[in-house]
N, C-alpha and C positions, 0 to 999 in steps of 0.2 A: 593853743590859745585861740579864743574866738575873736571875731571882729570887735565885738562890744568890749571885751577885755583889753584889746589893743588900744582902743581909743580912750579907755578909762585910766590908762597908765598915767601916773603923776611922777615923772622922773625927778630924782634928786641930782640936779646938775652939778653941784659941788662934788658929790660922791663920784659921779661919772667922770668928771675932770680929774680928780685924784687918781682913780683907777686907770684911766687912759694914760696919764703921765707915767704912772708906776710901771705899766706894761707896754709902753711905747705903741699905743694904738690910737686911732683917731676918734673912736666913739663906738656906739652901738646901733645896730639895726634890730628893731623888734618887728616881727612879721607874722602873718597868718595867711594860709591859703583858704581859710574858712569863709568863702563868699559864694553866693548863688551864681554869680557871673563867671566863676571859674578863674578869677584873677587873684593875685597876691595883694593884700593890703599891708602896708608897711609904714614905719616911722623911723626916722634917722636922728639920733642924738649925738651931736659933736660939739659940746660946749668948750672943749679944749682949744678949738679953733675959733671961738667966739660965736658959734652957731648953736644955740640951745637945741633947736629942732629945725632941720632942713625941710624946706617945702617940697622938694622933689627928690624921689629916691629911685629913679629909673635904673641907675647902674646896678643896684642890688637886684631889682626885679628881673633884669636881663640875665644876670648870673644864675638866679634861681631857676628860671625857665630853661636855660641851656643845660642845666643838670637834669631836669625832669622830662624834657621833650626829646623824642628820638630825632636824630638828624638823618636825613635821606641823602 
């Protein structure tokens, strides 16, 4: 997924809520490492908790980088 595709997403919050409840999850993270700055761009959708789209997604970005970066 490209950064443009990420920001072009138009999520169906009702469908996300139904899926999240059915599978006992909080929501979805959409992400892409496709940036010139070498950072991850992400969007977090959690309508099941009354948050259609969360403004900050630092928790996911931290997990992503811990998987990708070598630890010394």
